[in-house]
Residue, then its C-alpha position, 0 to 999 in steps of 0.5 A: m793732150a792737144k792734137k796738132r793744129q788744135t786751136f783753143r777758144r778763149y772766153s771773155l770774163e763776162l761770159k764766165l761771170e754769166a755762166v756761172r751766174r746762170v748756174n748759181v742764181e738761176h739753177m740752170s743745169i751746166r749742160e743748158v748754160a754751155k748750150r744756150l751760151d755757146i761753150q764747146n765743153k760743159s766741164q768748163v762751166q763746172v771749173w768755172a763754177a767750182k773756182t768761184k765757189h772757192g773764191m778763186s778768180l776767173e781772170p786768165g793768169t800768167s801761169k808758167r807752164g812747160r819746162p823751165k829755162t835752163k840755158f842762160f847768156s849771163k849771170k845777170e839774166e840767170v839771177a833775174y830769172l831766179 
């Protein structure tokens, strides 16, 4: 769980692809890649490598997180949400 006032780093698509390339092509360790590319957590590199291995995209998506909206101002708005 995130702590209060905690900030999260966002990494560019180019950096993610470079990290995965170094792991897969250059056979560098995940820890070494994270250290050289200044990535805070080595497990993030593991996630990126696993996603590319399974053919998933590394581009940031528009995931719907959080509680779904339950109060609407009109029926039209509710139908559009559904």
